[in-house]
N, C-alpha and C positions, 0 to 999 in steps of 0.2 A: 248117673247119666251114662247112656250107652255110647259106644265109639262113634256111631253115626251122628248122634245129638252133639257130641264134643266137636266132631269135624265141622258140622253145620254152624255151631257157635263160633268156632275159629274163623270160619269163612265169612260169616256176615259181620263179625266184629272188627276184622282186620283193617288196617290202613293200607290204602293203594298208594305205593311208592312210585312205580312207573307203569304207565299205560302201555298198551300194545304198540301204539304209534312210537312212543319213547324207545321201547325195546327193539323195534324193527329198524329205527334210525341208528341205534347202537350196533346192531348186527351189520348194517350196511357199512358203517365206519370200520368195524373190525375186519370185515371181508376185504375192504380196500387195503387195509394195512397188511393183512396176510398175503394177499395176491401180490403186493409190492415186494414183500420180504422173502416170500417162498416161491416166486415166479419160476425159477429155474432149478429148484431143489428136488422135484419128484417126491413130494412128501407122502409119508404114510400117516394118515389121520387116525388117532386112537380115540374112540368115543369113551369117556369115563362114565360108565354105567352106574346107577341108573339116571341119576340127575342129569348128566350131559346130554342125554338123548334128544331133547327138544332143541338145545343150543347147536348140537351137532347137525341135526337135520336142517335147521334153519340157515346155518352157514354153508353147509355142503353145496347147496344149489347157487350160492353167491360166489364160489371159488372158481377161478377160471383156468388154473394150471393143471396139467395132468397129475393125478394123485390116485392113491389106493386107501383103502380104509379097512379097520378092523375094531375090535372092542376090548377094554380092560375094565375090571371091577375089583377094586380094593376098598372095602367098606369099613368105616369106622362107626357108622350110625345104626345099621341094621333097623331101619324104621323107627328108631328112637329119636328123642329131642337132644340127646347129648352124645358125644362120641366116646368110644372105648378103644380097645385093641383093634388094630387093622386085620381084617379077615380077607383073604384072597378068594374071590368067587370066579373071576375069569381072567385068564391071561391070554394075550393075542396069539393066534396061530401063525400069523405072518412073521418071518424072521425079521429081527430088528437090526441086525449086524450091518453096518455101513449105510443105514438109512437116516433120513432127516425125519424125526417124529414130531408130529404137532398133537399134543394132548388137548382135548376139548372137554371142558367141564361146565357145570351151572355156575358154581359159586367158589371163590377162594375165601374160606373162612380162616381157620387157624393155619391151614397150609400143610399140615402134616401128611394127609392122604396123597395130595398131589405130589409132594416132595418125595414120598415113598415109591410112587409110581414112576417119577423121573429117574429116581435112583435105579429101579428095576430095568428101565430102558437103557440106562447107561451100562449096567452090568451085562445086559444082552448085546452090547456093541453098537448101540445107536450113535451115529456120527455126530448128529445135533439134536437137541431136544428143546422144543418150544412149547409154550402153553398158552391157551386161549380160554378165558372165562368170561361168562356173561356178566357176572357181578363179582366185585372185589369189596369186601367188607373192610372198613376202616376199623382197625382194633387198637391203634395207639402204641403198638410195639412191633418190632421186627418179626416177620414171618420167615419160615425156612426156605420159602421159595416165592419169588415174585413172578406174576404172570406176564408174559411177553405182549399179550393182546388182551385188552380189558374193554368190555362194553360199557358198564356202568359201575360207579362207586357208590356204596350205600353205608349208612350208619350200622353199628353193630346191633342188630335186632334179629329175631328169629323170623326167617324169610319162607314164603312158599309161592308157587307158580312158575311157569315157564321151566319146568323141570325140577325145581326145589320143592320138598315135600314137608308136610306135617304128619309125622307117624305113618309114612308111606302113602298118604293121601294128598290131594290138592295140587299135585304136579301139573295138572292140566288147567289149572286157573289162568285166565286170560289177562295176565299182568303180573307184576311183581308186588307181592303183599308183605306187610310185617304184621306179625300177631301183636295184639295188644299187650302191653307189659303186665 
């Protein structure tokens, strides 16, 4: 089976967990909570690349406070279906010292990558660090970091769509899907 055949097979056999309407409502809820919490904080939003790009863009236009933005990328997956060692690909150019930082990502899975990024922000002098994830997976055990703002909670399955990928593909799927077991 070629990669394209595999991707198509995954796409057509996956279970739709959340429709576009579900996701947009979750993003509206997240934005209300972020607007309320960070209204007077002049936050720096850090898009956790690559998965966080869709959530970041969808949230950005819903936020009403003055803010600045940058990107960060510390990857455990490198287009694979299981995580390995963290590899730093992008560090923000914006100084973090004294800033309130909001990390925006697609999914909180094991939490190791987001915890590493939060620790980096702390080491760089961030005054406060918040995190927003579109999806929080229920794993049945404690994670090294809990997200401050969560759109949706899902069972522990391999997900794609709305920024989440399957081997680097399907990030653009219109909904949140789970691969068949």
